[in-house]
C-alpha positions in Angstrom: 118.4 -7.9 105.2 120.4 -6.8 102.2 119.7 -3.1 103.0 120.8 -3.5 106.6 124.2 -4.8 105.5 124.6 -3.0 102.1 124.0 0.6 103.1 126.5 0.6 106.0 129.0 -1.2 103.7 128.5 1.4 100.9 128.9 4.2 103.5 132.2 2.6 104.6 133.4 2.3 101.0 132.5 6.0 100.5 134.5 7.0 103.6 137.4 4.8 102.5 137.3 6.2 99.0 137.4 9.8 100.1 139.9 9.4 102.9 142.4 6.8 101.5 141.9 6.0 97.9 141.8 9.7 96.8 145.4 10.1 98.0 146.6 7.3 95.7 147.5 8.1 92.2 146.6 5.3 89.8 147.9 6.1 86.3 146.8 9.7 86.5 143.3 8.9 87.8 141.7 7.5 91.0 139.6 4.5 91.8 135.9 4.8 92.5 135.0 2.1 95.0 131.3 3.1 95.3 130.9 2.9 91.6 132.4 -0.5 91.4 130.3 -1.8 94.2 127.1 -0.4 92.7 127.8 -1.9 89.2 128.8 -5.2 90.8 125.6 -5.4 92.8 123.6 -4.5 89.8 125.2 -7.2 87.7 124.1 -9.8 90.2 120.5 -9.2 89.1 119.5 -6.9 92.0 119.4 -3.6 90.2 116.7 -2.0 92.4 118.9 -2.6 95.4 121.9 -1.3 93.5 119.9 1.9 92.8 119.3 2.3 96.6 122.9 1.7 97.3 123.9 4.2 94.7 121.7 6.8 96.2 123.1 6.1 99.7 126.7 6.0 98.6 126.3 9.1 96.5 124.8 11.1 99.4 127.7 10.0 101.7 130.2 11.0 99.0 128.6 14.3 98.5 128.6 15.0 102.3 132.3 14.2 102.4 133.2 16.4 99.4 132.5 20.0 98.2 129.9 18.9 95.6 126.2 19.8 95.9 124.2 17.0 97.6 122.6 14.8 95.0 125.0 15.1 92.1 127.0 12.0 92.7 123.9 10.0 93.9 122.0 11.0 90.7 124.9 9.7 88.5 125.2 6.5 90.5 121.4 5.8 90.3 121.5 6.4 86.5 124.5 4.0 86.2 122.6 1.3 88.2 119.6 1.9 85.9 121.9 1.4 82.8 123.1 -1.9 84.3 119.4 -2.9 84.7 118.9 -2.2 80.9 121.7 -4.6 80.0 120.1 -7.6 81.7 
């Protein structure tokens, strides 16, 4: 059930991040909604689900940007794994 709700929510966050948040300047940087969602989900104790959400969110972000497919998803999965190691 978590995947049925989480993957569309992560996809929506990725679309919101690339369409709206990228236009806002936050002290010289920009917010990364998908990263925050993956880390927050991993901190709840569901790190394997966070890895799946990182993969899905990264693929959507890569499809919406000029990056090669898999670069962002690889980083997000590694970050979710690092959150798993901190438990």
